All heavy atoms as TSV, in Angstrom:
chain	resi	resn	atom	element	x	y	z
A	1	MET	N	N	-3.471	8.428	1.614
A	1	MET	CA	C	-3.611	7.028	1.294
A	1	MET	C	C	-4.218	6.312	2.494
A	1	MET	O	O	-3.879	6.592	3.630
A	1	MET	CB	C	-2.248	6.428	0.963
A	1	MET	CG	C	-2.307	4.941	0.777
A	1	MET	SD	S	-0.718	4.155	0.509
A	1	MET	CE	C	0.043	4.334	2.075
A	2	VAL	N	N	-5.097	5.386	2.193
A	2	VAL	CA	C	-5.721	4.565	3.217
A	2	VAL	C	C	-5.504	3.109	2.840
A	2	VAL	O	O	-5.732	2.726	1.687
A	2	VAL	CB	C	-7.238	4.849	3.313
A	2	VAL	CG1	C	-7.907	3.914	4.293
A	2	VAL	CG2	C	-7.490	6.297	3.682
A	3	GLN	N	N	-5.034	2.313	3.782
A	3	GLN	CA	C	-4.870	0.881	3.531
A	3	GLN	C	C	-6.011	0.137	4.214
A	3	GLN	O	O	-6.336	0.431	5.355
A	3	GLN	CB	C	-3.552	0.336	4.095
A	3	GLN	CG	C	-2.340	1.001	3.570
A	3	GLN	CD	C	-1.766	2.002	4.556
A	3	GLN	OE1	O	-2.261	2.217	5.639
A	3	GLN	NE2	N	-0.712	2.658	4.146
A	4	CYS	N	N	-6.606	-0.806	3.491
A	4	CYS	CA	C	-7.645	-1.663	4.060
A	4	CYS	C	C	-6.991	-2.994	4.406
A	4	CYS	O	O	-6.432	-3.655	3.536
A	4	CYS	CB	C	-8.768	-1.880	3.058
A	4	CYS	SG	S	-9.551	-0.355	2.562
A	5	LEU	N	N	-7.047	-3.357	5.683
A	5	LEU	CA	C	-6.387	-4.569	6.153
A	5	LEU	C	C	-7.397	-5.677	6.404
A	5	LEU	O	O	-8.509	-5.431	6.841
A	5	LEU	CB	C	-5.620	-4.293	7.442
A	5	LEU	CG	C	-4.564	-3.192	7.374
A	5	LEU	CD1	C	-3.950	-2.977	8.739
A	5	LEU	CD2	C	-3.506	-3.529	6.356
A	6	ASP	N	N	-6.984	-6.902	6.108
A	6	ASP	CA	C	-7.763	-8.097	6.406
A	6	ASP	C	C	-6.841	-9.029	7.178
A	6	ASP	O	O	-5.910	-9.594	6.607
A	6	ASP	CB	C	-8.251	-8.742	5.115
A	6	ASP	CG	C	-9.100	-9.975	5.350
A	6	ASP	OD1	O	-9.580	-10.181	6.485
A	6	ASP	OD2	O	-9.285	-10.749	4.383
A	7	GLU	N	N	-7.067	-9.126	8.479
A	7	GLU	CA	C	-6.235	-9.948	9.356
A	7	GLU	C	C	-4.754	-9.582	9.251
A	7	GLU	O	O	-3.875	-10.441	9.174
A	7	GLU	CB	C	-6.463	-11.424	9.085
A	7	GLU	CG	C	-7.886	-11.866	9.391
A	7	GLU	CD	C	-8.107	-13.354	9.234
A	7	GLU	OE1	O	-7.123	-14.111	9.216
A	7	GLU	OE2	O	-9.270	-13.747	9.121
A	8	GLY	N	N	-4.468	-8.278	9.207
A	8	GLY	CA	C	-3.093	-7.801	9.186
A	8	GLY	C	C	-2.425	-7.798	7.828
A	8	GLY	O	O	-1.257	-7.472	7.708
A	9	VAL	N	N	-3.180	-8.148	6.789
A	9	VAL	CA	C	-2.652	-8.161	5.420
A	9	VAL	C	C	-3.356	-7.065	4.623
A	9	VAL	O	O	-4.573	-6.903	4.717
A	9	VAL	CB	C	-2.888	-9.542	4.761
A	9	VAL	CG1	C	-2.453	-9.536	3.311
A	9	VAL	CG2	C	-2.160	-10.625	5.538
A	10	VAL	N	N	-2.592	-6.316	3.824
A	10	VAL	CA	C	-3.191	-5.259	3.017
A	10	VAL	C	C	-4.050	-5.901	1.926
A	10	VAL	O	O	-3.556	-6.669	1.102
A	10	VAL	CB	C	-2.110	-4.353	2.384
A	10	VAL	CG1	C	-2.754	-3.276	1.532
A	10	VAL	CG2	C	-1.241	-3.724	3.457
A	11	ALA	N	N	-5.338	-5.584	1.947
A	11	ALA	CA	C	-6.274	-6.114	0.954
A	11	ALA	C	C	-6.563	-5.087	-0.133
A	11	ALA	O	O	-6.893	-5.442	-1.264
A	11	ALA	CB	C	-7.579	-6.526	1.627
A	12	ALA	N	N	-6.430	-3.797	0.210
A	12	ALA	CA	C	-6.710	-2.735	-0.754
A	12	ALA	C	C	-6.019	-1.454	-0.301
A	12	ALA	O	O	-5.692	-1.297	0.869
A	12	ALA	CB	C	-8.208	-2.502	-0.857
A	13	VAL	N	N	-5.816	-0.565	-1.258
A	13	VAL	CA	C	-5.250	0.747	-0.970
A	13	VAL	C	C	-6.133	1.780	-1.655
A	13	VAL	O	O	-6.444	1.648	-2.840
A	13	VAL	CB	C	-3.800	0.864	-1.499
A	13	VAL	CG1	C	-3.263	2.269	-1.305
A	13	VAL	CG2	C	-2.901	-0.150	-0.811
A	14	LEU	N	N	-6.574	2.774	-0.908
A	14	LEU	CA	C	-7.394	3.844	-1.453
A	14	LEU	C	C	-6.503	5.056	-1.699
A	14	LEU	O	O	-5.858	5.555	-0.775
A	14	LEU	CB	C	-8.517	4.198	-0.467
A	14	LEU	CG	C	-9.386	5.388	-0.833
A	14	LEU	CD1	C	-10.152	5.112	-2.124
A	14	LEU	CD2	C	-10.349	5.696	0.303
A	15	LEU	N	N	-6.440	5.473	-2.947
A	15	LEU	CA	C	-5.660	6.639	-3.345
A	15	LEU	C	C	-6.617	7.651	-3.963
A	15	LEU	O	O	-7.597	7.253	-4.580
A	15	LEU	CB	C	-4.619	6.261	-4.400
A	15	LEU	CG	C	-3.643	5.149	-4.056
A	15	LEU	CD1	C	-2.904	4.706	-5.305
A	15	LEU	CD2	C	-2.658	5.617	-3.008
A	16	TRP	N	N	-6.336	8.931	-3.813
A	16	TRP	CA	C	-7.125	9.903	-4.540
A	16	TRP	C	C	-6.203	10.941	-5.135
A	16	TRP	O	O	-5.346	11.489	-4.472
A	16	TRP	CB	C	-8.283	10.507	-3.749
A	16	TRP	CG	C	-8.130	10.947	-2.336
A	16	TRP	CD1	C	-8.208	12.224	-1.879
A	16	TRP	CD2	C	-7.921	10.132	-1.179
A	16	TRP	NE1	N	-8.066	12.243	-0.518
A	16	TRP	CE2	C	-7.884	10.968	-0.054
A	16	TRP	CE3	C	-7.757	8.769	-0.971
A	16	TRP	CZ2	C	-7.703	10.503	1.226
A	16	TRP	CZ3	C	-7.569	8.310	0.309
A	16	TRP	CH2	C	-7.555	9.171	1.376
A	17	ASN	N	N	-6.412	11.142	-6.455
A	17	ASN	CA	C	-5.602	12.075	-7.246
A	17	ASN	C	C	-4.106	11.813	-7.134
A	17	ASN	O	O	-3.295	12.728	-7.092
A	17	ASN	CB	C	-5.917	13.528	-6.877
A	17	ASN	CG	C	-7.300	13.936	-7.299
A	17	ASN	OD1	O	-7.815	13.437	-8.295
A	17	ASN	ND2	N	-7.917	14.821	-6.551
A	18	THR	N	N	-3.739	10.553	-7.082
A	18	THR	CA	C	-2.323	10.179	-7.033
A	18	THR	C	C	-2.076	9.022	-7.995
A	18	THR	O	O	-1.614	7.956	-7.604
A	18	THR	CB	C	-1.896	9.772	-5.605
A	18	THR	OG1	O	-2.768	8.741	-5.148
A	18	THR	CG2	C	-1.941	10.939	-4.651
A	19	TRP	N	N	-2.419	9.221	-9.255
A	19	TRP	CA	C	-2.312	8.145	-10.252
A	19	TRP	C	C	-0.892	7.598	-10.362
A	19	TRP	O	O	-0.696	6.425	-10.663
A	19	TRP	CB	C	-2.808	8.631	-11.610
A	19	TRP	CG	C	-4.291	8.820	-11.594
A	19	TRP	CD1	C	-4.973	10.015	-11.530
A	19	TRP	CD2	C	-5.280	7.798	-11.601
A	19	TRP	NE1	N	-6.321	9.782	-11.498
A	19	TRP	CE2	C	-6.545	8.418	-11.548
A	19	TRP	CE3	C	-5.240	6.410	-11.647
A	19	TRP	CZ2	C	-7.736	7.724	-11.542
A	19	TRP	CZ3	C	-6.435	5.709	-11.652
A	19	TRP	CH2	C	-7.658	6.363	-11.600
A	20	ASP	N	N	0.122	8.427	-10.109
A	20	ASP	CA	C	1.510	7.949	-10.198
A	20	ASP	C	C	1.803	6.895	-9.129
A	20	ASP	O	O	2.785	6.175	-9.227
A	20	ASP	CB	C	2.514	9.071	-9.957
A	20	ASP	CG	C	2.188	10.381	-10.598
A	20	ASP	OD1	O	1.074	10.557	-11.086
A	20	ASP	OD2	O	3.059	11.244	-10.593
A	21	SER	N	N	0.972	6.830	-8.085
A	21	SER	CA	C	1.216	5.916	-6.972
A	21	SER	C	C	0.578	4.544	-7.149
A	21	SER	O	O	0.801	3.655	-6.323
A	21	SER	CB	C	0.698	6.536	-5.669
A	21	SER	OG	O	1.377	7.741	-5.401
A	22	VAL	N	N	-0.181	4.355	-8.214
A	22	VAL	CA	C	-0.872	3.080	-8.418
A	22	VAL	C	C	0.106	1.898	-8.491
A	22	VAL	O	O	-0.112	0.887	-7.817
A	22	VAL	CB	C	-1.803	3.130	-9.649
A	22	VAL	CG1	C	-2.355	1.761	-9.996
A	22	VAL	CG2	C	-2.952	4.105	-9.393
A	23	PRO	N	N	1.189	1.963	-9.268
A	23	PRO	CA	C	2.124	0.831	-9.286
A	23	PRO	C	C	2.704	0.513	-7.899
A	23	PRO	O	O	2.835	-0.655	-7.523
A	23	PRO	CB	C	3.222	1.264	-10.261
A	23	PRO	CG	C	2.555	2.259	-11.153
A	23	PRO	CD	C	1.586	2.985	-10.251
A	24	ALA	N	N	3.039	1.548	-7.131
A	24	ALA	CA	C	3.575	1.329	-5.784
A	24	ALA	C	C	2.521	0.700	-4.877
A	24	ALA	O	O	2.838	-0.158	-4.053
A	24	ALA	CB	C	4.071	2.641	-5.191
A	25	ALA	N	N	1.264	1.093	-5.031
A	25	ALA	CA	C	0.184	0.513	-4.234
A	25	ALA	C	C	0.001	-0.961	-4.573
A	25	ALA	O	O	-0.185	-1.799	-3.681
A	25	ALA	CB	C	-1.114	1.276	-4.464
A	26	ARG	N	N	0.060	-1.288	-5.848
A	26	ARG	CA	C	-0.051	-2.695	-6.262
A	26	ARG	C	C	1.087	-3.526	-5.684
A	26	ARG	O	O	0.887	-4.652	-5.227
A	26	ARG	CB	C	-0.073	-2.795	-7.787
A	26	ARG	CG	C	-1.359	-2.295	-8.381
A	26	ARG	CD	C	-1.362	-2.428	-9.882
A	26	ARG	NE	N	-2.650	-1.991	-10.408
A	26	ARG	CZ	C	-2.827	-1.466	-11.598
A	26	ARG	NH1	N	-1.790	-1.311	-12.410
A	26	ARG	NH2	N	-4.014	-1.100	-11.998
A	27	GLU	N	N	2.284	-2.976	-5.704
A	27	GLU	CA	C	3.447	-3.675	-5.144
A	27	GLU	C	C	3.296	-3.858	-3.638
A	27	GLU	O	O	3.604	-4.922	-3.099
A	27	GLU	CB	C	4.727	-2.904	-5.467
A	27	GLU	CG	C	5.985	-3.542	-4.944
A	27	GLU	CD	C	6.291	-4.897	-5.565
A	27	GLU	OE1	O	5.833	-5.180	-6.690
A	27	GLU	OE2	O	7.000	-5.688	-4.913
A	28	LEU	N	N	2.801	-2.829	-2.955
A	28	LEU	CA	C	2.577	-2.904	-1.519
A	28	LEU	C	C	1.594	-4.030	-1.194
A	28	LEU	O	O	1.835	-4.831	-0.302
A	28	LEU	CB	C	2.027	-1.561	-1.028
A	28	LEU	CG	C	1.820	-1.421	0.463
A	28	LEU	CD1	C	2.197	-0.008	0.894
A	28	LEU	CD2	C	0.397	-1.700	0.842
A	29	ILE	N	N	0.496	-4.123	-1.942
A	29	ILE	CA	C	-0.496	-5.188	-1.727
A	29	ILE	C	C	0.141	-6.554	-1.965
A	29	ILE	O	O	-0.011	-7.472	-1.155
A	29	ILE	CB	C	-1.720	-4.986	-2.634
A	29	ILE	CG1	C	-2.495	-3.730	-2.207
A	29	ILE	CG2	C	-2.631	-6.206	-2.595
A	29	ILE	CD1	C	-3.545	-3.286	-3.208
A	30	ALA	N	N	0.874	-6.696	-3.056
A	30	ALA	CA	C	1.503	-7.980	-3.383
A	30	ALA	C	C	2.503	-8.398	-2.302
A	30	ALA	O	O	2.518	-9.562	-1.884
A	30	ALA	CB	C	2.192	-7.903	-4.744
A	31	GLN	N	N	3.323	-7.463	-1.841
A	31	GLN	CA	C	4.311	-7.777	-0.807
A	31	GLN	C	C	3.633	-8.169	0.494
A	31	GLN	O	O	4.068	-9.105	1.166
A	31	GLN	CB	C	5.241	-6.591	-0.570
A	31	GLN	CG	C	6.223	-6.358	-1.670
A	31	GLN	CD	C	7.100	-5.153	-1.401
A	31	GLN	OE1	O	6.789	-4.304	-0.578
A	31	GLN	NE2	N	8.212	-5.084	-2.116
A	32	SER	N	N	2.573	-7.465	0.848
A	32	SER	CA	C	1.853	-7.775	2.078
A	32	SER	C	C	1.210	-9.156	2.002
A	32	SER	O	O	1.300	-9.952	2.939
A	32	SER	CB	C	0.788	-6.715	2.356
A	32	SER	OG	O	0.089	-7.001	3.537
A	33	GLN	N	N	0.575	-9.463	0.881
A	33	GLN	CA	C	-0.092	-10.753	0.731
A	33	GLN	C	C	0.901	-11.908	0.674
A	33	GLN	O	O	0.583	-13.026	1.059
A	33	GLN	CB	C	-1.010	-10.737	-0.489
A	33	GLN	CG	C	-2.190	-9.809	-0.250
A	33	GLN	CD	C	-3.151	-9.734	-1.421
A	33	GLN	OE1	O	-2.884	-10.222	-2.508
A	33	GLN	NE2	N	-4.285	-9.099	-1.187
A	34	ALA	N	N	2.129	-11.630	0.227
A	34	ALA	CA	C	3.170	-12.660	0.180
A	34	ALA	C	C	3.850	-12.828	1.545
A	34	ALA	O	O	4.673	-13.724	1.721
A	34	ALA	CB	C	4.216	-12.300	-0.875
A	35	GLY	N	N	3.513	-11.960	2.504
A	35	GLY	CA	C	4.124	-12.033	3.829
A	35	GLY	C	C	5.453	-11.314	3.924
A	35	GLY	O	O	6.189	-11.480	4.891
A	36	ASP	N	N	5.767	-10.497	2.907
A	36	ASP	CA	C	7.040	-9.782	2.876
A	36	ASP	C	C	6.954	-8.354	3.413
A	36	ASP	O	O	7.931	-7.609	3.356
A	36	ASP	CB	C	7.566	-9.721	1.439
A	36	ASP	CG	C	7.882	-11.102	0.888
A	36	ASP	OD1	O	8.202	-11.997	1.690
A	36	ASP	OD2	O	7.790	-11.280	-0.341
A	37	LEU	N	N	5.801	-7.961	3.912
A	37	LEU	CA	C	5.593	-6.606	4.400
A	37	LEU	C	C	4.678	-6.677	5.612
A	37	LEU	O	O	3.668	-7.382	5.595
A	37	LEU	CB	C	4.945	-5.753	3.305
A	37	LEU	CG	C	4.643	-4.305	3.644
A	37	LEU	CD1	C	5.946	-3.510	3.732
A	37	LEU	CD2	C	3.742	-3.692	2.598
A	38	TYR	N	N	5.019	-5.947	6.648
A	38	TYR	CA	C	4.249	-5.988	7.883
A	38	TYR	C	C	3.617	-4.633	8.160
A	38	TYR	O	O	4.085	-3.606	7.661
A	38	TYR	CB	C	5.139	-6.438	9.039
A	38	TYR	CG	C	5.718	-7.797	8.764
A	38	TYR	CD1	C	6.997	-7.929	8.242
A	38	TYR	CD2	C	4.955	-8.944	8.948
A	38	TYR	CE1	C	7.514	-9.183	7.943
A	38	TYR	CE2	C	5.462	-10.198	8.651
A	38	TYR	CZ	C	6.744	-10.306	8.147
A	38	TYR	OH	O	7.245	-11.539	7.839
A	39	ILE	N	N	2.570	-4.624	8.968
A	39	ILE	CA	C	1.802	-3.415	9.242
A	39	ILE	C	C	2.688	-2.255	9.680
A	39	ILE	O	O	2.504	-1.126	9.237
A	39	ILE	CB	C	0.720	-3.686	10.310
A	39	ILE	CG1	C	-0.310	-4.668	9.769
A	39	ILE	CG2	C	0.039	-2.406	10.742
A	39	ILE	CD1	C	-1.304	-5.151	10.804
A	40	ASP	N	N	3.658	-2.510	10.520
A	40	ASP	CA	C	4.502	-1.422	11.023
A	40	ASP	C	C	5.400	-0.818	9.948
A	40	ASP	O	O	6.024	0.205	10.161
A	40	ASP	CB	C	5.319	-1.871	12.230
A	40	ASP	CG	C	6.226	-3.052	11.945
A	40	ASP	OD1	O	6.047	-3.720	10.921
A	40	ASP	OD2	O	7.107	-3.315	12.776
A	41	GLU	N	N	5.454	-1.424	8.764
A	41	GLU	CA	C	6.256	-0.900	7.656
A	41	GLU	C	C	5.433	-0.069	6.678
A	41	GLU	O	O	5.971	0.444	5.699
A	41	GLU	CB	C	6.893	-2.056	6.883
A	41	GLU	CG	C	7.817	-2.916	7.701
A	41	GLU	CD	C	8.316	-4.099	6.904
A	41	GLU	OE1	O	9.075	-3.877	5.942
A	41	GLU	OE2	O	7.928	-5.232	7.221
A	42	LEU	N	N	4.117	0.065	6.904
A	42	LEU	CA	C	3.240	0.722	5.940
A	42	LEU	C	C	3.394	2.238	5.886
A	42	LEU	O	O	3.310	2.826	4.812
A	42	LEU	CB	C	1.772	0.387	6.232
A	42	LEU	CG	C	1.364	-1.054	5.988
A	42	LEU	CD1	C	-0.081	-1.254	6.404
A	42	LEU	CD2	C	1.564	-1.447	4.548
A	43	GLU	N	N	3.606	2.864	7.032
A	43	GLU	CA	C	3.642	4.315	7.062
A	43	GLU	C	C	4.712	4.872	6.125
A	43	GLU	O	O	5.848	4.405	6.108
A	43	GLU	CB	C	3.907	4.808	8.482
A	43	GLU	CG	C	3.712	6.306	8.598
A	43	GLU	CD	C	3.617	6.773	10.027
A	43	GLU	OE1	O	3.237	5.971	10.894
A	43	GLU	OE2	O	3.937	7.940	10.248
A	44	SER	N	N	4.340	5.830	5.334
A	44	SER	CA	C	5.231	6.517	4.381
A	44	SER	C	C	5.704	5.612	3.244
A	44	SER	O	O	6.646	5.956	2.542
A	44	SER	CB	C	6.448	7.119	5.094
A	44	SER	OG	O	6.005	8.046	6.044
A	45	ARG	N	N	5.102	4.459	3.048
A	45	ARG	CA	C	5.492	3.583	1.942
A	45	ARG	C	C	5.132	4.190	0.596
A	45	ARG	O	O	5.871	4.068	-0.370
A	45	ARG	CB	C	4.743	2.262	2.063
A	45	ARG	CG	C	5.466	0.986	2.389
A	45	ARG	CD	C	6.896	0.913	1.979
A	45	ARG	NE	N	7.094	0.120	0.791
A	45	ARG	CZ	C	7.159	-1.189	0.753
A	45	ARG	NH1	N	7.081	-1.879	1.847
A	45	ARG	NH2	N	7.326	-1.814	-0.370
A	46	ILE	N	N	3.977	4.844	0.531
A	46	ILE	CA	C	3.533	5.514	-0.698
A	46	ILE	C	C	3.341	6.980	-0.384
A	46	ILE	O	O	2.608	7.344	0.516
A	46	ILE	CB	C	2.205	4.910	-1.224
A	46	ILE	CG1	C	2.397	3.436	-1.545
A	46	ILE	CG2	C	1.734	5.686	-2.453
A	46	ILE	CD1	C	1.130	2.747	-1.987
A	47	ARG	N	N	4.022	7.812	-1.128
A	47	ARG	CA	C	3.908	9.260	-0.932
A	47	ARG	C	C	3.145	9.873	-2.096
A	47	ARG	O	O	3.246	9.375	-3.219
A	47	ARG	CB	C	5.301	9.870	-0.838
A	47	ARG	CG	C	6.006	9.423	0.409
A	47	ARG	CD	C	7.391	10.044	0.537
A	47	ARG	NE	N	8.203	9.118	1.284
A	47	ARG	CZ	C	9.222	8.438	0.786
A	47	ARG	NH1	N	9.587	8.593	-0.448
A	47	ARG	NH2	N	9.889	7.604	1.545
A	48	PRO	N	N	2.401	10.932	-1.867
A	48	PRO	CA	C	1.673	11.583	-2.956
A	48	PRO	C	C	2.594	11.906	-4.127
A	48	PRO	O	O	3.719	12.347	-3.933
A	48	PRO	CB	C	1.148	12.876	-2.308
A	48	PRO	CG	C	1.055	12.541	-0.853
A	48	PRO	CD	C	2.210	11.602	-0.590
A	49	GLY	N	N	2.101	11.646	-5.316
A	49	GLY	CA	C	2.883	11.902	-6.514
A	49	GLY	C	C	3.869	10.806	-6.855
A	49	GLY	O	O	4.607	10.901	-7.817
A	50	GLY	N	N	3.889	9.732	-6.066
A	50	GLY	CA	C	4.765	8.603	-6.349
A	50	GLY	C	C	6.217	8.846	-6.010
A	50	GLY	O	O	7.076	8.051	-6.341
A	51	ALA	N	N	6.528	9.957	-5.383
A	51	ALA	CA	C	7.924	10.279	-5.041
A	51	ALA	C	C	8.435	9.406	-3.916
A	51	ALA	O	O	7.762	8.925	-3.100
A	51	ALA	CB	C	8.040	11.743	-4.653
């Protein structure tokens, strides 16, 4: 997974062959844009297969 940041806010998430992770990626973007998630919390937020 790759996160694209814009001024410290997640603007996009690049996933490949991990369709189960799409809802979690959307939630991650929403939380970041709302100010409820910080860069240092991103690692391991989305795991392959959505687990």
